[in-house]
C-alpha positions as CSV (number, residue, x, y, z in Angstrom):
1,M,138.1,2.5,226.1
2,K,135.9,0.5,223.7
3,K,134.0,-1.0,226.6
4,L,133.4,2.4,228.1
5,I,132.0,3.7,224.9
6,L,129.8,0.7,224.5
7,L,128.5,1.1,228.1
8,A,127.8,4.8,227.4
9,L,125.8,4.0,224.3
10,T,123.7,1.4,226.1
11,L,122.9,3.8,228.9
12,I,121.8,6.6,226.6
13,P,118.4,5.0,225.7
14,L,117.8,3.9,229.3
15,A,118.1,7.6,230.4
16,S,115.7,8.7,227.9
17,F,113.1,6.3,229.5
18,A,113.6,7.8,233.0
19,A,110.5,9.9,233.0
20,A,107.5,8.5,235.1
21,P,103.9,8.5,234.0
22,Q,102.3,11.8,234.8
23,P,99.8,12.2,237.6
24,F,96.3,11.1,236.8
25,N,93.1,9.5,238.3
26,F,91.0,7.6,235.8
27,S,88.1,5.3,235.9
28,C,88.3,2.2,233.8
29,G,84.8,0.8,233.9
30,K,84.3,-2.6,235.5
31,T,88.0,-2.9,236.2
32,G,87.7,-0.1,238.7
33,G,90.2,2.8,238.4
34,V,93.9,3.6,238.0
35,Y,95.9,6.2,239.8
36,S,99.4,7.6,239.1
37,D,101.3,9.7,241.7
38,G,103.6,11.2,239.0
39,K,106.6,9.7,240.7
40,G,106.6,6.3,239.1
41,G,104.0,4.8,241.4
42,V,100.7,3.5,239.7
43,W,97.8,1.8,241.6
44,I,95.1,-0.2,239.9
45,D,91.9,-0.2,241.9
46,G,93.9,0.5,245.0
47,N,96.6,-2.2,244.4
48,K,100.2,-1.3,243.7
49,A,101.0,-2.1,240.0
50,T,104.2,-3.3,238.3
51,V,105.1,-0.6,235.7
52,K,107.2,-1.2,232.6
53,Q,108.2,1.5,230.2
54,S,108.8,0.8,226.5
55,S,109.2,4.2,225.2
56,P,109.6,7.8,226.5
57,T,105.9,8.3,226.2
58,Y,104.4,4.8,226.8
59,W,104.1,2.5,229.9
60,E,102.2,-0.6,230.8
61,A,101.0,-1.1,234.5
62,S,99.8,-4.6,235.5
63,S,98.2,-5.9,238.6
64,G,96.7,-9.4,238.6
65,K,94.9,-10.0,235.3
66,T,94.5,-6.2,234.5
67,V,96.9,-4.4,232.3
68,I,96.7,-0.6,232.0
69,S,98.2,1.0,228.8
70,I,99.4,4.5,229.6
71,G,100.3,6.8,226.9
72,R,101.3,10.4,226.7
73,S,99.9,12.5,223.7
74,A,101.8,15.1,221.8
75,E,99.9,17.7,223.8
76,G,101.2,16.0,227.1
77,N,97.8,14.7,228.1
78,P,97.5,11.0,229.5
79,E,95.9,8.5,227.3
80,I,94.7,5.4,229.3
81,S,93.2,2.2,228.2
82,F,92.7,-1.2,229.9
83,T,92.7,-4.9,229.2
84,G,91.2,-7.1,232.0
85,P,89.9,-10.6,232.8
86,N,87.7,-12.4,230.4
87,R,89.1,-10.3,227.5
88,T,87.4,-7.2,228.7
89,H,89.0,-4.0,227.4
90,G,88.2,-0.3,226.9
91,I,89.2,3.3,227.3
92,C,89.7,4.9,230.7
93,L,88.1,8.2,231.5
94,A,89.5,11.0,233.7
95,E,87.6,10.8,237.1
96,D,87.2,13.9,239.4
97,E,84.3,12.6,241.6
98,V,86.2,9.7,243.4
99,S,89.9,9.0,244.1
100,F,91.6,5.8,243.1
101,A,94.6,6.6,245.3
102,P,96.1,3.6,247.1
103,V,94.1,1.7,249.8
104,A,96.8,2.5,252.4
105,G,96.1,6.2,252.0
106,K,92.4,5.7,252.3
107,K,92.8,3.9,255.6
108,T,94.7,6.9,256.9
109,T,92.1,9.2,255.6
110,S,89.4,7.2,257.5
111,Q,91.2,7.9,260.8
112,T,92.0,11.6,260.2
113,G,89.4,13.1,257.9
114,P,87.0,12.8,255.0
115,S,87.9,11.7,251.5
116,F,88.7,15.2,250.4
117,A,91.4,17.7,251.5
118,C,90.2,19.7,254.4
119,A,92.8,22.4,253.8
120,A,91.1,23.3,250.7
121,V,87.6,23.9,252.0
122,S,85.9,27.3,252.9
123,K,85.4,28.0,256.6
124,G,81.8,27.6,257.7
125,S,81.0,25.4,254.6
126,M,79.3,22.0,254.9
127,E,82.7,20.4,254.0
128,D,84.2,22.3,257.0
129,L,81.6,20.7,259.3
130,I,82.4,17.3,257.9
131,C,86.2,17.9,258.5
132,Q,85.4,18.8,262.1
133,S,83.4,15.6,262.7
134,K,84.9,12.1,263.0
135,T,81.5,10.6,262.4
136,L,80.8,12.6,259.4
137,S,84.3,12.1,258.1
138,A,83.8,8.3,258.4
139,Q,80.6,8.5,256.6
140,D,82.2,10.5,253.8
141,V,84.9,7.9,253.4
142,K,82.2,5.1,253.4
143,L,80.3,6.9,250.8
144,T,83.3,7.5,248.6
145,E,84.1,3.7,248.8
146,T,80.5,2.8,248.1
147,Y,80.2,5.1,245.1
148,K,83.5,3.8,243.7
149,L,82.2,0.3,243.7
150,A,78.8,1.5,242.2
151,L,80.7,3.2,239.5
152,A,82.8,0.3,238.6
153,K,79.7,-2.1,238.6
154,S,77.8,0.3,236.4
155,N,80.7,0.5,233.9
156,N,81.3,4.2,234.6
157,N,77.8,5.3,234.1
158,S,77.3,8.9,233.2
159,T,73.8,9.1,234.9
160,L,75.3,7.8,238.2
161,K,78.0,10.4,238.0
162,A,75.4,13.2,237.4
163,E,73.4,11.9,240.2
164,Q,76.3,12.0,242.6
165,R,77.0,15.7,241.6
166,G,73.3,16.4,242.3
167,W,73.6,14.6,245.6
168,I,76.5,16.8,246.7
169,K,74.6,19.9,245.8
170,G,71.7,18.6,247.9
171,R,74.1,17.8,250.7
172,N,75.3,21.3,250.8
173,E,71.8,22.5,251.3
174,C,72.0,21.4,254.9
175,W,73.3,24.8,255.8
176,K,69.7,25.8,255.9
177,E,68.8,23.4,258.8
178,D,69.2,24.2,262.5
179,D,70.9,21.0,263.2
180,K,73.3,20.8,260.3
181,N,75.3,17.8,261.6
182,A,72.0,15.7,261.8
183,C,71.0,16.8,258.3
184,L,74.4,15.8,256.9
185,Q,74.4,12.4,258.7
186,D,70.9,11.7,257.3
187,A,72.1,12.6,253.8
188,Y,75.1,10.4,253.8
189,Q,73.3,7.5,255.3
190,Q,70.5,7.8,252.7
191,R,72.9,8.0,249.9
192,I,75.0,5.0,251.0
193,T,72.0,2.9,251.5
194,E,70.6,4.0,248.1
195,L,73.8,3.1,246.2
196,Q,74.1,-0.3,248.1
197,S,70.6,-1.3,247.2
198,K,70.6,-0.1,243.6
199,Y,74.0,-1.4,242.5
200,G,74.3,-4.4,244.9
201,V,77.5,-3.1,246.6
202,K,78.6,-3.0,250.2
């Protein structure tokens, strides 16, 4: 009986640690980004991380030489910071311009559609045209990858993020053109080339 009681007591704290980090998508400067699916899976710059929980509201995810500290505030919001190679460290920021979801998911996306969810776009919009075109979908995935690399290399530069939002608005102006697909293809190719040239990424 005593053994059963001791076993029960040891299991109680373990049960309290059962919760997984909540879903989030954060940019961590030169380290890249971190993504959580909310089910216990965490990916650092597209690579599956090893997750260890030390309290009901704190986890550490590691991949290679990068360690991501994951906390949950009293309000329930994620608080993310990183420690990387060569003693680099800093705070991670919520990112809604690019997804840091696992690489395998991106490969699937490149075969079936763009980087965004087609089910959520408006019919007749530029996003809808992109969803209907394998070429445009592939360009969208390529741009997302290029932008992600540029964002990491620029240490999460706010000007770059503002420029990208401006580019998206400009891309959507292609609805005014007679050949909308050609306009979109040109817009994507120019933006990809611009980012590759300015930030030295491929």
